[in-house]
mmCIF file as Biopython writes it, N, C-alpha, C and O atoms, coordinates in Angstrom:
data_model
#
loop_
_atom_site.group_PDB
_atom_site.id
_atom_site.type_symbol
_atom_site.label_atom_id
_atom_site.label_alt_id
_atom_site.label_comp_id
_atom_site.label_asym_id
_atom_site.label_entity_id
_atom_site.label_seq_id
_atom_site.pdbx_PDB_ins_code
_atom_site.Cartn_x
_atom_site.Cartn_y
_atom_site.Cartn_z
_atom_site.occupancy
_atom_site.B_iso_or_equiv
_atom_site.auth_seq_id
_atom_site.auth_asym_id
_atom_site.pdbx_PDB_model_num
ATOM 1   N N  . MET A ? 1  ? 0.975   -1.205 -0.046 1.0 0.0 1  A 1 
ATOM 2   C CA . MET A ? 1  ? 0.036   0.221  -0.138 1.0 0.0 1  A 1 
ATOM 3   C C  . MET A ? 1  ? 0.863   1.270  -0.106 1.0 0.0 1  A 1 
ATOM 4   O O  . MET A ? 1  ? 1.576   1.261  0.897  1.0 0.0 1  A 1 
ATOM 5   N N  . PRO A ? 2  ? 1.095   2.495  -1.088 1.0 0.0 2  A 1 
ATOM 6   C CA . PRO A ? 2  ? 1.525   3.296  -0.847 1.0 0.0 2  A 1 
ATOM 7   C C  . PRO A ? 2  ? 1.520   4.118  0.015  1.0 0.0 2  A 1 
ATOM 8   O O  . PRO A ? 2  ? 0.790   3.787  0.949  1.0 0.0 2  A 1 
ATOM 9   N N  . GLY A ? 3  ? 2.156   5.342  0.176  1.0 0.0 3  A 1 
ATOM 10  C CA . GLY A ? 3  ? 2.317   5.962  1.306  1.0 0.0 3  A 1 
ATOM 11  C C  . GLY A ? 3  ? 0.841   7.067  1.750  1.0 0.0 3  A 1 
ATOM 12  O O  . GLY A ? 3  ? 0.464   7.166  2.918  1.0 0.0 3  A 1 
ATOM 13  N N  . SER A ? 4  ? 0.266   7.699  0.767  1.0 0.0 4  A 1 
ATOM 14  C CA . SER A ? 4  ? -1.232  8.556  0.837  1.0 0.0 4  A 1 
ATOM 15  C C  . SER A ? 4  ? -2.065  7.637  1.439  1.0 0.0 4  A 1 
ATOM 16  O O  . SER A ? 4  ? -2.849  8.045  2.297  1.0 0.0 4  A 1 
ATOM 17  N N  . ALA A ? 5  ? -2.024  6.080  1.044  1.0 0.0 5  A 1 
ATOM 18  C CA . ALA A ? 5  ? -3.156  5.099  1.073  1.0 0.0 5  A 1 
ATOM 19  C C  . ALA A ? 5  ? -3.206  5.049  2.471  1.0 0.0 5  A 1 
ATOM 20  O O  . ALA A ? 5  ? -4.261  5.179  3.091  1.0 0.0 5  A 1 
ATOM 21  N N  . LYS A ? 6  ? -1.803  4.816  3.150  1.0 0.0 6  A 1 
ATOM 22  C CA . LYS A ? 6  ? -1.587  3.912  4.277  1.0 0.0 6  A 1 
ATOM 23  C C  . LYS A ? 6  ? -1.972  5.269  5.065  1.0 0.0 6  A 1 
ATOM 24  O O  . LYS A ? 6  ? -2.889  5.020  5.847  1.0 0.0 6  A 1 
ATOM 25  N N  . VAL A ? 7  ? -1.727  6.100  5.096  1.0 0.0 7  A 1 
ATOM 26  C CA . VAL A ? 7  ? -2.415  7.466  5.909  1.0 0.0 7  A 1 
ATOM 27  C C  . VAL A ? 7  ? -3.327  8.119  5.923  1.0 0.0 7  A 1 
ATOM 28  O O  . VAL A ? 7  ? -3.639  8.990  6.735  1.0 0.0 7  A 1 
ATOM 29  N N  . MET A ? 8  ? -4.258  7.481  4.310  1.0 0.0 8  A 1 
ATOM 30  C CA . MET A ? 8  ? -5.583  7.974  4.519  1.0 0.0 8  A 1 
ATOM 31  C C  . MET A ? 8  ? -6.489  6.998  5.121  1.0 0.0 8  A 1 
ATOM 32  O O  . MET A ? 8  ? -7.692  7.199  5.293  1.0 0.0 8  A 1 
ATOM 33  N N  . THR A ? 9  ? -5.630  5.549  5.546  1.0 0.0 9  A 1 
ATOM 34  C CA . THR A ? 9  ? -6.084  3.886  6.207  1.0 0.0 9  A 1 
ATOM 35  C C  . THR A ? 9  ? -6.461  4.700  7.622  1.0 0.0 9  A 1 
ATOM 36  O O  . THR A ? 9  ? -7.609  4.815  8.052  1.0 0.0 9  A 1 
ATOM 37  N N  . VAL A ? 10 ? -5.329  5.209  8.219  1.0 0.0 10 A 1 
ATOM 38  C CA . VAL A ? 10 ? -4.976  5.329  9.345  1.0 0.0 10 A 1 
ATOM 39  C C  . VAL A ? 10 ? -5.359  6.537  9.982  1.0 0.0 10 A 1 
ATOM 40  O O  . VAL A ? 10 ? -5.437  6.474  11.209 1.0 0.0 10 A 1 
ATOM 41  N N  . SER A ? 11 ? -5.642  7.729  9.388  1.0 0.0 11 A 1 
ATOM 42  C CA . SER A ? 11 ? -6.860  8.627  9.517  1.0 0.0 11 A 1 
ATOM 43  C C  . SER A ? 11 ? -8.170  8.634  9.718  1.0 0.0 11 A 1 
ATOM 44  O O  . SER A ? 11 ? -8.759  9.499  10.366 1.0 0.0 11 A 1 
ATOM 45  N N  . THR A ? 12 ? -8.986  7.120  8.862  1.0 0.0 12 A 1 
ATOM 46  C CA . THR A ? 12 ? -9.904  6.986  8.939  1.0 0.0 12 A 1 
ATOM 47  C C  . THR A ? 12 ? -10.321 5.868  9.899  1.0 0.0 12 A 1 
ATOM 48  O O  . THR A ? 12 ? -11.465 5.705  10.324 1.0 0.0 12 A 1 
ATOM 49  N N  . VAL A ? 13 ? -9.455  5.262  10.133 1.0 0.0 13 A 1 
ATOM 50  C CA . VAL A ? 13 ? -9.547  4.374  11.499 1.0 0.0 13 A 1 
ATOM 51  C C  . VAL A ? 13 ? -9.853  5.524  12.749 1.0 0.0 13 A 1 
ATOM 52  O O  . VAL A ? 13 ? -10.810 5.725  13.496 1.0 0.0 13 A 1 
ATOM 53  N N  . THR A ? 14 ? -8.652  6.094  12.577 1.0 0.0 14 A 1 
ATOM 54  C CA . THR A ? 14 ? -8.460  7.314  13.351 1.0 0.0 14 A 1 
ATOM 55  C C  . THR A ? 14 ? -9.638  7.900  13.994 1.0 0.0 14 A 1 
ATOM 56  O O  . THR A ? 14 ? -9.954  7.993  15.180 1.0 0.0 14 A 1 
ATOM 57  N N  . ALA A ? 15 ? -10.335 8.356  12.659 1.0 0.0 15 A 1 
ATOM 58  C CA . ALA A ? 15 ? -11.556 9.215  12.809 1.0 0.0 15 A 1 
ATOM 59  C C  . ALA A ? 15 ? -13.035 8.104  13.466 1.0 0.0 15 A 1 
ATOM 60  O O  . ALA A ? 15 ? -13.922 8.566  14.185 1.0 0.0 15 A 1 
ATOM 61  N N  . LEU A ? 16 ? -12.996 7.134  13.162 1.0 0.0 16 A 1 
ATOM 62  C CA . LEU A ? 16 ? -14.033 5.858  13.528 1.0 0.0 16 A 1 
ATOM 63  C C  . LEU A ? 16 ? -13.531 6.107  15.241 1.0 0.0 16 A 1 
ATOM 64  O O  . LEU A ? 16 ? -14.056 7.041  15.846 1.0 0.0 16 A 1 
ATOM 65  N N  . VAL A ? 17 ? -12.724 5.415  15.799 1.0 0.0 17 A 1 
ATOM 66  C CA . VAL A ? 17 ? -12.167 5.889  17.342 1.0 0.0 17 A 1 
ATOM 67  C C  . VAL A ? 17 ? -12.968 6.993  17.963 1.0 0.0 17 A 1 
ATOM 68  O O  . VAL A ? 17 ? -13.583 6.864  19.022 1.0 0.0 17 A 1 
ATOM 69  N N  . VAL A ? 18 ? -12.925 8.070  17.252 1.0 0.0 18 A 1 
ATOM 70  C CA . VAL A ? 18 ? -13.319 9.672  17.736 1.0 0.0 18 A 1 
ATOM 71  C C  . VAL A ? 18 ? -14.098 9.814  17.756 1.0 0.0 18 A 1 
ATOM 72  O O  . VAL A ? 18 ? -14.561 10.227 18.819 1.0 0.0 18 A 1 
ATOM 73  N N  . VAL A ? 19 ? -15.023 9.604  16.565 1.0 0.0 19 A 1 
ATOM 74  C CA . VAL A ? 19 ? -16.616 9.508  16.198 1.0 0.0 19 A 1 
ATOM 75  C C  . VAL A ? 19 ? -17.446 8.662  17.183 1.0 0.0 19 A 1 
ATOM 76  O O  . VAL A ? 19 ? -18.545 9.062  17.565 1.0 0.0 19 A 1 
ATOM 77  N N  . THR A ? 20 ? -16.825 7.286  17.666 1.0 0.0 20 A 1 
ATOM 78  C CA . THR A ? 20 ? -17.641 6.243  18.078 1.0 0.0 20 A 1 
ATOM 79  C C  . THR A ? 20 ? -16.989 6.876  19.953 1.0 0.0 20 A 1 
ATOM 80  O O  . THR A ? 20 ? -17.733 6.676  20.912 1.0 0.0 20 A 1 
ATOM 81  N N  . ALA A ? 21 ? -15.920 7.422  20.114 1.0 0.0 21 A 1 
ATOM 82  C CA . ALA A ? 21 ? -15.892 7.820  21.714 1.0 0.0 21 A 1 
ATOM 83  C C  . ALA A ? 21 ? -16.525 9.269  21.937 1.0 0.0 21 A 1 
ATOM 84  O O  . ALA A ? 21 ? -16.376 9.757  23.056 1.0 0.0 21 A 1 
ATOM 85  N N  . TYR A ? 22 ? -17.479 10.272 20.610 1.0 0.0 22 A 1 
ATOM 86  C CA . TYR A ? 22 ? -17.616 11.136 20.891 1.0 0.0 22 A 1 
ATOM 87  C C  . TYR A ? 22 ? -19.530 10.559 20.864 1.0 0.0 22 A 1 
ATOM 88  O O  . TYR A ? 22 ? -20.359 11.144 21.561 1.0 0.0 22 A 1 
ATOM 89  N N  . THR A ? 23 ? -19.863 9.507  20.052 1.0 0.0 23 A 1 
ATOM 90  C CA . THR A ? 23 ? -21.074 9.312  19.997 1.0 0.0 23 A 1 
ATOM 91  C C  . THR A ? 23 ? -21.523 8.429  21.767 1.0 0.0 23 A 1 
ATOM 92  O O  . THR A ? 23 ? -22.495 8.685  22.478 1.0 0.0 23 A 1 
ATOM 93  N N  . VAL A ? 24 ? -20.447 7.429  22.011 1.0 0.0 24 A 1 
ATOM 94  C CA . VAL A ? 24 ? -20.868 7.326  23.588 1.0 0.0 24 A 1 
ATOM 95  C C  . VAL A ? 24 ? -20.780 8.526  24.365 1.0 0.0 24 A 1 
ATOM 96  O O  . VAL A ? 24 ? -21.802 8.506  25.052 1.0 0.0 24 A 1 
ATOM 97  N N  . ALA A ? 25 ? -20.185 9.472  24.618 1.0 0.0 25 A 1 
ATOM 98  C CA . ALA A ? 25 ? -19.642 9.950  25.518 1.0 0.0 25 A 1 
ATOM 99  C C  . ALA A ? 25 ? -20.837 11.743 25.445 1.0 0.0 25 A 1 
ATOM 100 O O  . ALA A ? 25 ? -21.052 12.507 26.387 1.0 0.0 25 A 1 
ATOM 101 N N  . LEU A ? 26 ? -21.264 11.840 24.240 1.0 0.0 26 A 1 
ATOM 102 C CA . LEU A ? 26 ? -22.293 12.858 24.171 1.0 0.0 26 A 1 
ATOM 103 C C  . LEU A ? 26 ? -23.435 12.771 23.618 1.0 0.0 26 A 1 
ATOM 104 O O  . LEU A ? 26 ? -24.414 13.515 23.566 1.0 0.0 26 A 1 
ATOM 105 N N  . GLY A ? 27 ? -23.098 11.415 23.070 1.0 0.0 27 A 1 
ATOM 106 C CA . GLY A ? 27 ? -24.865 10.909 21.371 1.0 0.0 27 A 1 
ATOM 107 C C  . GLY A ? 27 ? -24.875 11.246 20.231 1.0 0.0 27 A 1 
ATOM 108 O O  . GLY A ? 27 ? -24.703 12.391 19.812 1.0 0.0 27 A 1 
ATOM 109 N N  . GLY A ? 28 ? -25.078 10.284 19.616 1.0 0.0 28 A 1 
ATOM 110 C CA . GLY A ? 28 ? -24.786 10.455 18.696 1.0 0.0 28 A 1 
ATOM 111 C C  . GLY A ? 28 ? -25.274 12.075 17.761 1.0 0.0 28 A 1 
ATOM 112 O O  . GLY A ? 28 ? -26.237 12.832 17.885 1.0 0.0 28 A 1 
ATOM 113 N N  . SER A ? 29 ? -23.978 12.074 16.777 1.0 0.0 29 A 1 
ATOM 114 C CA . SER A ? 29 ? -24.489 13.369 15.594 1.0 0.0 29 A 1 
ATOM 115 C C  . SER A ? 29 ? -24.678 12.822 14.394 1.0 0.0 29 A 1 
ATOM 116 O O  . SER A ? 29 ? -23.782 12.111 13.939 1.0 0.0 29 A 1 
ATOM 117 N N  . GLY A ? 30 ? -25.655 13.002 13.785 1.0 0.0 30 A 1 
ATOM 118 C CA . GLY A ? 30 ? -25.795 12.367 12.447 1.0 0.0 30 A 1 
ATOM 119 C C  . GLY A ? 30 ? -24.572 13.016 11.385 1.0 0.0 30 A 1 
ATOM 120 O O  . GLY A ? 30 ? -24.208 12.408 10.378 1.0 0.0 30 A 1 
ATOM 121 N N  . TRP A ? 31 ? -24.021 14.339 11.797 1.0 0.0 31 A 1 
ATOM 122 C CA . TRP A ? 31 ? -23.071 14.711 10.713 1.0 0.0 31 A 1 
ATOM 123 C C  . TRP A ? 31 ? -21.509 14.257 10.744 1.0 0.0 31 A 1 
ATOM 124 O O  . TRP A ? 31 ? -20.582 14.103 9.948  1.0 0.0 31 A 1 
ATOM 125 N N  . LEU A ? 32 ? -21.716 14.159 11.846 1.0 0.0 32 A 1 
ATOM 126 C CA . LEU A ? 32 ? -19.810 13.184 12.372 1.0 0.0 32 A 1 
ATOM 127 C C  . LEU A ? 32 ? -20.136 11.883 11.450 1.0 0.0 32 A 1 
ATOM 128 O O  . LEU A ? 32 ? -19.447 11.626 10.463 1.0 0.0 32 A 1 
ATOM 129 N N  . TRP A ? 33 ? -21.092 11.192 11.797 1.0 0.0 33 A 1 
ATOM 130 C CA . TRP A ? 33 ? -21.606 9.995  11.029 1.0 0.0 33 A 1 
ATOM 131 C C  . TRP A ? 33 ? -20.690 9.932  9.375  1.0 0.0 33 A 1 
ATOM 132 O O  . TRP A ? 33 ? -19.756 9.344  8.829  1.0 0.0 33 A 1 
ATOM 133 N N  . PHE A ? 34 ? -21.893 11.149 9.076  1.0 0.0 34 A 1 
ATOM 134 C CA . PHE A ? 34 ? -21.948 10.872 7.331  1.0 0.0 34 A 1 
ATOM 135 C C  . PHE A ? 34 ? -20.764 11.507 7.321  1.0 0.0 34 A 1 
ATOM 136 O O  . PHE A ? 34 ? -19.970 10.713 6.816  1.0 0.0 34 A 1 
ATOM 137 N N  . ALA A ? 35 ? -20.091 12.720 7.664  1.0 0.0 35 A 1 
ATOM 138 C CA . ALA A ? 35 ? -18.467 13.202 7.712  1.0 0.0 35 A 1 
ATOM 139 C C  . ALA A ? 35 ? -17.690 11.524 7.698  1.0 0.0 35 A 1 
ATOM 140 O O  . ALA A ? 35 ? -16.809 11.643 6.846  1.0 0.0 35 A 1 
ATOM 141 N N  . TRP A ? 36 ? -17.640 10.308 8.157  1.0 0.0 36 A 1 
ATOM 142 C CA . TRP A ? 36 ? -17.119 9.396  8.493  1.0 0.0 36 A 1 
ATOM 143 C C  . TRP A ? 36 ? -17.191 8.453  7.574  1.0 0.0 36 A 1 
ATOM 144 O O  . TRP A ? 36 ? -16.296 7.830  7.002  1.0 0.0 36 A 1 
ATOM 145 N N  . VAL A ? 37 ? -18.545 8.397  7.470  1.0 0.0 37 A 1 
ATOM 146 C CA . VAL A ? 37 ? -18.821 8.037  5.378  1.0 0.0 37 A 1 
ATOM 147 C C  . VAL A ? 37 ? -18.256 8.215  4.612  1.0 0.0 37 A 1 
ATOM 148 O O  . VAL A ? 37 ? -17.704 7.343  3.941  1.0 0.0 37 A 1 
ATOM 149 N N  . VAL A ? 38 ? -18.181 9.495  4.417  1.0 0.0 38 A 1 
ATOM 150 C CA . VAL A ? 38 ? -17.305 10.247 3.249  1.0 0.0 38 A 1 
ATOM 151 C C  . VAL A ? 38 ? -16.399 9.951  3.338  1.0 0.0 38 A 1 
ATOM 152 O O  . VAL A ? 38 ? -15.874 9.902  2.225  1.0 0.0 38 A 1 
ATOM 153 N N  . LEU A ? 39 ? -15.483 9.547  4.431  1.0 0.0 39 A 1 
ATOM 154 C CA . LEU A ? 39 ? -13.991 9.756  4.532  1.0 0.0 39 A 1 
ATOM 155 C C  . LEU A ? 39 ? -13.845 8.167  3.940  1.0 0.0 39 A 1 
ATOM 156 O O  . LEU A ? 39 ? -13.396 7.736  2.878  1.0 0.0 39 A 1 
ATOM 157 N N  . GLY A ? 40 ? -14.291 7.665  4.838  1.0 0.0 40 A 1 
ATOM 158 C CA . GLY A ? 40 ? -14.146 5.800  4.476  1.0 0.0 40 A 1 
ATOM 159 C C  . GLY A ? 40 ? -14.436 5.605  3.127  1.0 0.0 40 A 1 
ATOM 160 O O  . GLY A ? 40 ? -13.557 4.912  2.615  1.0 0.0 40 A 1 
ATOM 161 N N  . LEU A ? 41 ? -15.354 5.950  2.299  1.0 0.0 41 A 1 
ATOM 162 C CA . LEU A ? 41 ? -15.443 6.085  0.602  1.0 0.0 41 A 1 
ATOM 163 C C  . LEU A ? 41 ? -14.875 6.846  0.220  1.0 0.0 41 A 1 
ATOM 164 O O  . LEU A ? 41 ? -14.839 6.752  -1.006 1.0 0.0 41 A 1 
ATOM 165 N N  . THR A ? 42 ? -14.195 7.867  0.677  1.0 0.0 42 A 1 
ATOM 166 C CA . THR A ? 42 ? -12.521 8.233  -0.538 1.0 0.0 42 A 1 
ATOM 167 C C  . THR A ? 42 ? -11.508 7.258  0.075  1.0 0.0 42 A 1 
ATOM 168 O O  . THR A ? 42 ? -10.671 6.825  -0.717 1.0 0.0 42 A 1 
ATOM 169 N N  . THR A ? 43 ? -11.455 6.952  0.995  1.0 0.0 43 A 1 
ATOM 170 C CA . THR A ? 43 ? -10.112 5.841  1.291  1.0 0.0 43 A 1 
ATOM 171 C C  . THR A ? 43 ? -10.435 4.732  0.813  1.0 0.0 43 A 1 
ATOM 172 O O  . THR A ? 43 ? -9.541  4.021  0.354  1.0 0.0 43 A 1 
ATOM 173 N N  . LEU A ? 44 ? -11.435 4.406  0.799  1.0 0.0 44 A 1 
ATOM 174 C CA . LEU A ? 44 ? -11.743 3.222  -0.262 1.0 0.0 44 A 1 
ATOM 175 C C  . LEU A ? 44 ? -11.268 3.505  -1.349 1.0 0.0 44 A 1 
ATOM 176 O O  . LEU A ? 44 ? -10.302 2.815  -1.675 1.0 0.0 44 A 1 
ATOM 177 N N  . GLY A ? 45 ? -11.742 4.639  -2.379 1.0 0.0 45 A 1 
ATOM 178 C CA . GLY A ? 45 ? -11.426 5.074  -3.890 1.0 0.0 45 A 1 
ATOM 179 C C  . GLY A ? 45 ? -9.651  4.827  -3.793 1.0 0.0 45 A 1 
ATOM 180 O O  . GLY A ? 45 ? -8.953  3.937  -4.279 1.0 0.0 45 A 1 
ATOM 181 N N  . VAL A ? 46 ? -9.322  5.934  -3.013 1.0 0.0 46 A 1 
ATOM 182 C CA . VAL A ? 46 ? -7.969  5.969  -3.266 1.0 0.0 46 A 1 
ATOM 183 C C  . VAL A ? 46 ? -7.043  4.349  -2.553 1.0 0.0 46 A 1 
ATOM 184 O O  . VAL A ? 46 ? -5.816  4.380  -2.649 1.0 0.0 46 A 1 
ATOM 185 N N  . VAL A ? 47 ? -7.446  3.550  -2.145 1.0 0.0 47 A 1 
ATOM 186 C CA . VAL A ? 47 ? -7.173  2.200  -1.870 1.0 0.0 47 A 1 
ATOM 187 C C  . VAL A ? 47 ? -6.732  1.639  -2.897 1.0 0.0 47 A 1 
ATOM 188 O O  . VAL A ? 47 ? -5.552  1.453  -3.195 1.0 0.0 47 A 1 
ATOM 189 N N  . VAL A ? 48 ? -8.278  1.166  -3.846 1.0 0.0 48 A 1 
ATOM 190 C CA . VAL A ? 48 ? -8.474  1.099  -4.873 1.0 0.0 48 A 1 
ATOM 191 C C  . VAL A ? 48 ? -7.802  1.510  -6.332 1.0 0.0 48 A 1 
ATOM 192 O O  . VAL A ? 48 ? -7.251  0.710  -7.088 1.0 0.0 48 A 1 
ATOM 193 N N  . ALA A ? 49 ? -7.965  2.915  -6.562 1.0 0.0 49 A 1 
ATOM 194 C CA . ALA A ? 49 ? -7.315  3.266  -7.628 1.0 0.0 49 A 1 
ATOM 195 C C  . ALA A ? 49 ? -5.958  3.181  -7.434 1.0 0.0 49 A 1 
ATOM 196 O O  . ALA A ? 49 ? -5.250  3.458  -8.402 1.0 0.0 49 A 1 
ATOM 197 N N  . ARG A ? 50 ? -5.216  2.726  -5.969 1.0 0.0 50 A 1 
ATOM 198 C CA . ARG A ? 50 ? -3.303  2.985  -6.225 1.0 0.0 50 A 1 
ATOM 199 C C  . ARG A ? 50 ? -3.478  1.322  -5.985 1.0 0.0 50 A 1 
ATOM 200 O O  . ARG A ? 50 ? -2.321  0.906  -6.035 1.0 0.0 50 A 1 
ATOM 201 N N  . GLY A ? 51 ? -4.364  0.189  -5.751 1.0 0.0 51 A 1 
ATOM 202 C CA . GLY A ? 51 ? -3.872  -0.893 -5.714 1.0 0.0 51 A 1 
ATOM 203 C C  . GLY A ? 51 ? -4.045  -1.497 -7.152 1.0 0.0 51 A 1 
ATOM 204 O O  . GLY A ? 51 ? -3.621  -2.626 -7.402 1.0 0.0 51 A 1 
#
């Protein structure tokens, strides 16, 4: 996996942990989950394009 794809994957996983912690601590936010899904799909696209 090239460097940029690896950085995006780590960022996506980190964002998932942060959004999950926020949801557990303060309640869910649809916009945060929407942003995470967009980030996840973008990361998936980069990984597939580079693969």
